[in-house]
C-alpha angles and dihedrals in degrees: 000000000000131000113274121240097273101019136281132327114244118199124196119188132171145118129299115291097015090123097255097142096050094046093044090054095046093044090050089051092049094050098038089245135139119258114218105193101205092176091059090048091056091044090052091051091049092049092049094047090050092044089053093049094236116172104237090207090062099078092180091058091046093050093050091048093050092048087069098037115112116189120187132188118202143161118228120180090340094309121121108226132190120204128185118194086342095308121122106236099162096122101026092064094056101077128111088244090056093046091058094040090049091054089056096039093051089062091066113103095215089054094047093045093052096046094041090059091047093049094046091050092051096049108032094101092057128230090107140121116208128183131188142096103296108018097119094039104040117002097046110005087163093056109142093229129020129191131192108203117194144160137182117282092246092051094050092047091052093052092048090047092054091046094051096043090049087060090050094254112160098233136131127222090242090055090048094053090051090051091052093047091047092048092048090052092048093047097048097041102046116114097225118066097331122198101281135166108232112238091243098043123126107235118220121181107204097186094104097025132090121233088251092054092050092048094048090052093050097042090054093050095047093047090052088051095048090051091051091049092048092053090058093056 
């Protein structure tokens, strides 16, 4: 296998609250790669479907809506923005309600088909970091390096709770733990593209690691892989 046009494809999978988005962003910055936040794309789709009042049980309506849905990821003055049909939804998609709705919405085949095509188109040249639930198993099974980033339920709930309270959200730690457990169940038991660790993924448990420690480990592994790929060209 030779190096792609712009570099390798790095897949990061794992459960909700494991720190995938943060690590993906930092890893992309370290390597000079582009981050494709697939989780944000699904959240944006869920938000727009809800905003339009689409009945999620009507798959024909969902498919028609997604056919005209345009989700863009961009960086402006160092800030990562998410736009859906031209609307800035960056903050609107980061609520507990959107987390649960996204888990349901992401099980719908029309939604997955539409976003799968968009993600593959964005990343096919390489030089990208993607994170989600099924990047290494479904979206890019041929990714040159795959990570499965996890952490204990309590640790993930604690992180999520701190994030939400910092934004002024009226939540309790107990409620947040329940939400994390419910999200895990939905993600692992869904019929279409469930949360799954790829057979060749490198597992990293971040429960007792700092963000810097996780990043250092991933950067080292990625740079080793890139050097190996370059030697084959």
